[in-house]
C-alpha positions as CSV (number, residue, x, y, z in Angstrom):
1,M,0.0,0.0,0.0
2,N,1.3,3.5,-0.8
3,R,0.5,4.9,2.6
4,R,1.3,8.6,1.8
5,K,-0.9,8.5,-1.3
6,F,-3.7,6.7,0.7
7,V,-3.9,9.0,3.6
8,Q,-4.0,12.2,1.6
9,Q,-7.5,11.5,0.3
10,G,-9.8,14.5,0.8
11,M,-12.3,14.6,3.6
12,L,-15.3,12.4,2.6
13,G,-18.8,13.9,2.3
14,A,-21.8,13.1,4.4
15,V,-23.9,12.7,1.2
16,G,-22.3,9.4,0.4
17,V,-22.8,8.3,4.0
18,G,-26.6,8.9,3.7
19,A,-26.8,7.0,0.4
20,A,-24.9,4.0,1.8
21,A,-27.0,4.0,5.0
22,C,-30.2,3.9,3.0
23,G,-29.0,0.7,1.2
24,S,-28.0,2.3,-2.1
25,P,-24.9,0.8,-3.8
26,A,-21.7,2.7,-3.5
27,D,-20.2,4.3,-6.6
28,D,-17.4,1.7,-6.7
29,G,-19.8,-1.2,-6.5
30,A,-19.3,-1.9,-2.7
31,P,-22.2,-3.6,-1.0
32,A,-24.7,-1.5,0.9
33,V,-24.3,-1.0,4.6
34,H,-27.0,-3.4,5.6
35,T,-25.2,-6.2,3.7
36,Q,-21.8,-5.6,5.2
37,K,-20.3,-7.3,8.2
38,S,-20.2,-5.8,11.7
39,V,-17.0,-4.1,12.8
40,T,-15.9,-3.4,16.4
41,W,-12.9,-1.2,17.1
42,R,-11.2,-0.3,20.3
43,L,-10.2,3.2,21.2
44,A,-7.6,4.1,23.9
45,S,-7.8,7.6,25.2
46,S,-5.1,9.7,27.0
47,F,-7.8,11.1,29.2
48,P,-9.7,9.9,32.3
49,R,-13.4,9.2,32.2
50,S,-14.0,11.8,34.9
51,L,-13.3,14.6,32.4
52,D,-16.5,14.3,30.6
53,T,-15.9,16.9,28.0
54,I,-12.4,16.0,26.7
55,Y,-12.9,12.2,27.1
56,G,-16.6,12.6,26.2
57,C,-15.6,13.6,22.7
58,A,-14.6,9.9,22.1
59,E,-17.9,8.7,23.4
60,V,-19.7,11.1,21.0
61,L,-17.7,9.5,18.2
62,A,-18.8,6.1,19.2
63,E,-22.5,7.0,19.7
64,R,-22.7,8.8,16.3
65,L,-20.9,6.1,14.5
66,E,-23.2,3.3,15.9
67,A,-26.3,5.4,15.0
68,I,-25.1,6.2,11.5
69,S,-24.2,2.5,10.8
70,E,-27.3,1.1,12.4
71,G,-25.2,-0.7,14.9
72,R,-22.8,-2.3,12.4
73,F,-19.8,-0.2,13.2
74,R,-19.1,0.1,16.9
75,I,-16.2,1.6,19.0
76,R,-15.4,0.6,22.5
77,C,-13.8,3.5,24.4
78,Y,-11.3,3.0,27.1
79,P,-10.0,5.8,29.3
80,A,-6.3,6.4,30.2
81,G,-4.7,3.4,31.9
82,E,-7.3,0.8,31.1
83,I,-5.4,-0.6,28.1
84,V,-2.3,1.5,28.0
85,P,-1.1,4.6,29.9
86,S,-1.9,8.0,28.5
87,D,1.6,8.5,27.1
88,R,1.5,5.1,25.2
89,V,-1.7,5.8,23.2
90,M,0.0,6.7,20.0
91,D,2.2,3.5,20.2
92,A,-0.9,1.4,20.9
93,A,-2.6,2.7,17.7
94,Q,0.6,2.4,15.7
95,Q,1.2,-1.2,16.6
96,G,-2.5,-2.2,16.3
97,T,-3.1,-2.9,19.9
98,V,-6.1,-0.7,19.4
99,Q,-7.4,0.7,16.2
100,I,-7.8,4.3,17.5
101,G,-5.8,6.5,19.8
102,H,-7.6,9.5,21.2
103,T,-5.0,12.0,22.3
104,A,-3.1,15.3,21.9
105,S,-0.4,14.8,19.3
106,Y,2.0,17.2,21.1
107,Y,2.4,14.5,23.8
108,F,4.6,12.7,21.4
109,I,7.0,15.3,20.1
110,G,9.8,13.0,21.2
111,K,9.0,10.9,18.1
112,N,9.1,14.0,15.9
113,P,8.7,17.7,17.0
114,A,6.5,18.4,14.0
115,L,3.7,16.3,15.5
116,A,3.0,19.3,17.7
117,F,1.4,21.1,14.7
118,D,-1.4,18.6,14.7
119,C,-2.4,20.0,18.1
120,C,-0.8,23.4,18.8
121,V,2.5,25.2,19.3
122,P,3.3,28.2,21.5
123,F,2.0,31.5,20.2
124,G,0.3,29.7,17.4
125,L,-3.2,29.5,16.1
126,T,-6.5,30.0,17.9
127,S,-9.1,27.2,17.8
128,R,-10.9,28.6,14.7
129,Q,-7.6,29.3,13.0
130,Q,-6.3,25.9,13.8
131,T,-9.4,24.2,12.4
132,A,-9.3,26.4,9.3
133,W,-5.6,25.5,8.7
134,L,-6.3,21.7,9.1
135,I,-9.5,21.5,7.1
136,E,-9.1,24.1,4.5
137,G,-5.5,25.3,4.6
138,G,-3.8,22.0,3.7
139,G,-2.6,21.3,7.3
140,L,-4.4,17.9,7.5
141,D,-2.7,16.7,4.3
142,L,0.7,17.7,5.7
143,M,0.1,16.0,9.0
144,R,-1.2,12.9,7.4
145,G,1.9,12.6,5.4
146,L,3.9,12.7,8.7
147,F,1.6,10.3,10.5
148,A,2.0,7.8,7.7
149,D,5.6,7.3,8.8
150,F,4.1,5.8,12.0
151,N,1.5,3.6,10.3
152,L,-1.2,6.1,11.3
153,T,-3.6,8.6,9.8
154,T,-5.2,11.4,11.8
155,F,-8.6,13.0,12.2
156,P,-9.4,16.2,14.2
157,A,-11.2,15.3,17.4
158,G,-12.2,18.7,18.7
159,N,-10.6,21.8,20.2
160,T,-10.7,23.1,23.8
161,G,-10.5,26.7,22.7
162,S,-7.9,29.1,24.3
163,Q,-6.6,27.7,27.5
164,M,-5.7,29.2,30.8
165,G,-2.1,29.7,31.9
166,G,-2.4,27.3,34.9
167,W,-2.3,27.1,38.6
168,F,0.6,28.4,40.7
169,R,1.2,28.0,44.4
170,R,3.0,31.3,44.5
171,E,2.7,34.6,42.6
172,I,4.6,35.0,39.3
173,G,5.5,38.6,38.6
174,N,7.9,38.5,35.7
175,A,10.0,36.1,33.7
176,T,12.7,35.9,36.4
177,D,10.1,34.5,38.9
178,L,10.0,31.3,36.7
179,Q,13.6,30.4,37.6
180,G,13.6,27.1,39.5
181,L,9.8,26.6,39.3
182,R,8.7,23.0,39.0
183,M,5.8,22.8,36.6
184,R,3.7,20.1,34.8
185,I,3.5,21.3,31.2
186,P,3.7,19.1,28.1
187,G,4.6,19.7,24.4
188,L,6.6,22.5,23.0
189,G,5.2,24.8,25.7
190,G,7.2,22.7,28.1
191,E,10.4,23.2,26.1
192,V,9.8,27.0,26.1
193,M,9.3,27.0,29.9
194,S,12.5,25.0,30.2
195,R,14.4,27.7,28.3
196,L,12.9,30.2,30.8
197,G,14.4,28.3,33.7
198,V,11.4,26.0,34.7
199,T,12.0,22.4,35.7
200,V,9.4,20.7,33.5
201,Q,7.7,17.5,34.6
202,M,5.0,15.4,33.0
203,F,2.0,13.7,34.7
204,A,-1.2,12.2,33.3
205,G,-4.4,14.1,34.1
206,G,-5.3,11.9,37.0
207,E,-1.9,12.2,38.6
208,I,-1.5,16.0,38.6
209,Y,-3.5,16.9,41.8
210,P,-1.6,14.6,44.1
211,A,1.7,15.9,42.8
212,L,0.6,19.5,43.3
213,E,-0.9,18.7,46.7
214,R,2.2,17.1,48.1
215,G,4.5,19.8,46.7
216,A,6.2,17.7,44.0
217,I,5.4,20.5,41.6
218,D,4.8,24.2,42.2
219,A,2.5,24.7,39.2
220,T,0.5,23.0,36.6
221,E,-1.6,23.7,33.5
222,W,-4.4,21.6,32.1
223,V,-7.2,23.1,30.0
224,G,-9.5,25.7,31.5
225,P,-12.1,26.4,34.3
226,Y,-14.5,23.4,33.6
227,D,-11.9,20.7,33.7
228,D,-9.7,22.4,36.2
229,E,-12.5,22.7,38.7
230,K,-13.2,19.0,38.3
231,L,-9.6,18.2,39.0
232,G,-9.7,20.3,42.1
233,F,-6.6,22.4,41.5
234,H,-8.1,25.4,43.2
235,K,-7.9,23.5,46.5
236,V,-4.1,23.3,46.5
237,A,-3.0,26.3,44.4
238,K,-4.3,29.8,44.9
239,Y,-3.2,31.7,41.8
240,Y,-4.9,31.1,38.4
241,Y,-2.9,32.8,35.6
242,Y,-3.9,33.5,32.0
243,P,-3.6,33.3,29.0
244,G,-2.2,29.9,28.1
245,W,0.1,31.2,25.4
246,W,1.5,27.7,24.7
247,E,-2.0,26.5,23.8
248,P,-4.1,29.2,22.2
249,G,-6.2,26.7,20.3
250,P,-5.2,23.0,20.8
251,S,-7.0,20.4,18.8
252,L,-7.2,16.8,19.9
253,S,-6.8,13.9,17.4
254,Y,-8.0,10.4,16.6
255,H,-4.9,8.4,15.6
256,V,-6.2,5.6,13.4
257,N,-4.1,2.6,12.5
258,L,-3.6,2.6,8.7
259,D,-3.9,-1.2,8.3
260,A,-7.2,-1.2,10.1
261,W,-8.4,1.8,8.1
262,G,-7.5,0.2,4.8
263,K,-9.6,-2.8,5.6
264,L,-12.8,-0.8,6.2
265,P,-15.4,-0.6,3.4
266,K,-15.6,2.8,1.8
267,A,-19.0,3.5,3.3
268,Y,-17.6,2.8,6.8
269,Q,-14.7,5.2,6.2
270,E,-17.2,7.9,5.2
271,M,-19.2,7.2,8.4
272,F,-16.2,7.4,10.6
273,T,-15.1,10.7,9.0
274,T,-18.6,12.2,9.5
275,A,-18.9,11.0,13.1
276,A,-15.4,12.3,13.9
277,S,-16.3,15.7,12.6
278,Q,-19.5,15.8,14.6
279,S,-17.7,14.8,17.8
280,A,-15.2,17.6,17.2
281,T,-18.0,20.2,16.9
282,V,-19.6,18.9,20.1
283,M,-16.4,19.1,22.1
284,Q,-15.7,22.8,21.3
285,A,-19.3,23.7,22.0
286,R,-19.3,22.0,25.3
287,Y,-16.2,23.8,26.5
288,D,-17.5,27.2,25.3
289,Q,-20.7,26.6,27.1
290,R,-19.3,25.2,30.4
291,N,-16.2,27.2,31.0
292,P,-17.9,30.6,31.8
293,A,-20.0,29.2,34.6
294,A,-17.1,27.2,36.0
295,L,-14.9,30.3,36.0
296,A,-17.6,32.2,38.0
297,R,-17.7,29.4,40.6
298,L,-13.9,29.4,40.9
299,L,-13.8,33.1,41.5
300,A,-16.6,32.9,44.0
301,A,-14.5,30.3,45.9
302,G,-11.7,32.8,46.3
303,V,-9.4,31.9,43.5
304,E,-7.1,34.8,42.5
305,M,-7.0,35.2,38.8
306,R,-4.0,37.1,37.4
307,P,-2.7,37.9,33.9
308,F,0.8,37.0,33.0
309,S,3.0,40.1,32.9
310,K,3.9,41.6,29.6
311,D,7.6,41.0,30.5
312,L,6.9,37.3,30.9
313,M,4.8,37.1,27.7
314,R,7.5,38.8,25.7
315,A,10.2,36.6,27.1
316,A,8.1,33.5,26.3
317,R,7.3,34.6,22.8
318,S,11.0,35.3,22.0
319,A,12.0,31.9,23.3
320,A,9.2,30.2,21.4
321,L,10.1,31.8,18.1
322,D,13.8,31.0,18.6
323,M,12.9,27.4,19.3
324,Q,10.7,27.1,16.2
325,E,13.3,28.6,13.9
326,E,16.0,26.3,15.3
327,Q,13.8,23.2,14.8
328,A,13.0,24.3,11.3
329,A,16.7,24.7,10.5
330,A,17.5,21.2,11.9
331,D,14.8,19.1,10.3
332,A,13.4,19.2,6.7
333,T,10.0,17.7,7.6
334,Y,9.5,20.2,10.4
335,R,10.6,23.0,8.1
336,K,8.1,22.0,5.4
337,I,5.2,22.1,7.8
338,Y,6.4,25.1,9.7
339,E,6.8,27.3,6.6
340,T,3.3,26.6,5.4
341,W,1.8,27.0,8.9
342,K,3.7,30.3,9.5
343,S,2.3,31.8,6.4
344,V,-1.2,30.8,7.5
345,R,-0.6,32.3,10.9
346,R,0.6,35.6,9.5
347,N,-2.5,36.0,7.3
348,A,-4.9,34.8,10.0
349,Y,-3.5,37.2,12.6
350,R,-4.0,40.1,10.2
351,W,-7.6,39.2,9.6
352,F,-8.6,38.3,13.1
353,D,-7.0,41.5,14.4
354,T,-9.0,43.5,11.9
355,A,-12.4,42.1,12.8
356,E,-12.6,39.8,15.7
357,L,-10.2,41.5,18.1
358,A,-11.5,45.0,17.4
359,Y,-15.0,43.9,18.2
360,A,-13.9,42.0,21.3
361,R,-11.9,44.9,22.7
362,F,-15.0,47.0,22.7
363,A,-17.9,44.7,23.3
364,F,-16.3,42.5,26.0
365,K,-15.2,45.4,28.0
366,E,-18.5,47.3,27.7
367,E,-20.4,44.2,28.9
368,G,-18.4,44.2,32.1
369,K,-19.2,47.8,33.0
């Protein structure tokens, strides 16, 4: 199989799905859905079941796929640790232990730093910009070319939206206050923090609270108010900083084993693509709906919310841009993706600053008066 050629097919339309589900023959003569055999896949997630929005995205995928296929294509979802640990999800999908890994691709930059672009990079794209780049800007084709090297293809699995900067046990005034700080932060954001003097550590979602409580770390980031409240970080860390400059619009992914994908009937591939797209939409909507109320509850509980200083933000941005340029110079694959992505970011920033930001600066502030 020519994997690179195979995974660079365009996104498949829902119209074909409807025709197949109604029993019409596929264009290539494949049998209608009701005559095809049942398929059951396993999905391993990097997230605990208790986080019903981020893990729940996978459950939405399974529910929609079962409904569309009239029960003939099912996915069994397993939270982090039930089949493999959270940091082994990509390996499990690559090796065929499971057919799908549900994860954040930047967890695996040790395999290739360019994997981060499938999720997010520091001072990168917002959620809408990231989705636009992946779906309409050629980003998904570039990422699928990279994932093919790992016997995988990838599908967007939803976006959290802009994240918070995390929880700190002590105040952070400027960049020098980061020196010696022990912080849980993954991906390229962790590499930037390391350059700023932070001792970076990694824990799975369910392990972060105990580490913060016992003082093994001084700070942590996760997602935003809704998840952070569930994880209880406000009980052991007083200061809640923003924005999460390392994750302005991180998208999760479904890592699908290429061998398993190639064995699916075309109609089932179309169904999966449609169900994945629906689950991605639901996840973003849930976060956008649930975060505001959760933030209000956290502030009412006495949490002190602080912005990162401009000094810290500028130091972080400088370190991030230096890192990106260094990685582009060192690796041709990274450079190919980075140059395309950088052009998209430049144009997106210009447009969003013209319309979105100008509106937000006025309307959001006026509402608070």
